N, C-alpha and C positions, 0 to 999 in steps of 0.2 A: 503494499499499500504506500509505496513511496510517492512523494511529490517531487518532481524534478522541474526546476526552473532554469532556463537557458537564455543567455544572450549570445548572439552570433553576429559576426561581421566579416564581410569579404569584399575586396575591391573588384572581384570578378564581375563581369557584365551579367553573367547568368548564375546567380546564386542557387544552391540546391533548394529544392522545395522543402518547406518546414516538415511535411509529411515524411520525407526521406530521412531527415535528421531525427525526428521523433521515433520512427520505426527502428532506426539503428540503435538509438539510446535505450529504448524499451527492450530490444533483443539482448543487448549486452548486460543490462540490469538483471534480466531473467537468467541468463547463462552464468554470469559470474557471481552476482549477489543473491541469486535464488529468490528474487522478488516476483510475485505473480503479475504477469502482464495485464490481466483483467482488473487489477487493482492499482495500476500504475498510472499516474497523471503526469502530463508533460505540458509545460508552457514554453513557448519560444518567442523571444523578442529579436527581431532583426534590426541591427544598429547600422546605420550608414558608416562606411569605412572612414569617411571624413569626420565622424563624430567619436571615434575610438582612438585614443592616444596611448602610445607606449614609449616611455623614455623621451618624450618630447613630441616627435612627429606623429602624425596620424597614420593609421594603417594604410590609407589611400596613398600617402606619401611614400610609405615603405614598400607598398605592393604586397602586403601580407594580409592574411586572414587571422582571426582569433575567435575564441569562444570562452564563456564562463558557464560551467555547469554546476548547479547547486542542488544536492539531493539530501533528503532527510530520511533516515532509517532508524529503526529502534535499536538502541544501545544493546550490544551483546549479541546481535543476530548475525554479525559477520566478523571474520578474523582480520588481523592486520594484513595478512597475505592476500586475502580476497579483495580488500579495499585497494591495496597497491596494484593488484592485477587489473582492477576496474579502472583506476586512474590511467594506467598505461594503455589499456584497450580503448578507452574513450578518446584519448589523445590521438592514437593511431587512426581510429575511425574518422575523427573530425578532420585529420590531415587528408585522408582519402576523399572525403566529401567536400571540403572547403579549398583544398589546394595548398599553396605555400603558407604553412601555418606558423605564426610567430611563436617562439618558445614560451613567451609570457601569456600562455593560455592556461586556463585553470579548471580544475575539478575540485569541488569542496564537498566532502562527505560529512554530514552532520550526524553524529550519534546522539539521538534524543531519548529521554526517559519515556518508558512505556506509559507511565501514568500522566504524562504531559503531552501526549501526541495521539491523534486518532482521526477517524473520519466517520461520517454518518451519525454524529452525535455520541459516539462511544469511544473511549480510549482503547489503546492497544492492550493495556493492563487489564481492563474489563473483559476484552475478548479472550485474553489468555486464561483468566480465572474461570470465565464461563465455560471455556472449552475443557479445562481440567475437571470442573464439576460434572459436566455431561459425560465424561469418560468414566468417572467414579460411579455414576448412577447405574 
């Protein structure tokens, strides 16, 4: 049930469709972090390359693309190695989709407490406890 927020920028005349980006991110999130695609939400903001600056010049001036992916997952559901693999895989996939990728492109994995995170009006902690109780019955 992760929420993934992305900002994407490329100076290329034909940027990839947001659907292609979302599909790639959801697939990698399922494969590496074992998150259910049917409960994964993605938002994508396309930022003009003239409005994204790294170390002074804009991406348009540098002829580079960049992205920032921000994902929230429940603390303790993934290992350090899984998160490291996810960061590497997302970076490689975005390079394939966006082209010449600036190394100052980011993936931020938030480990959030189960009692402070949820969807549909219920926390993940509530879902966990309810699941355990139903198994005990």
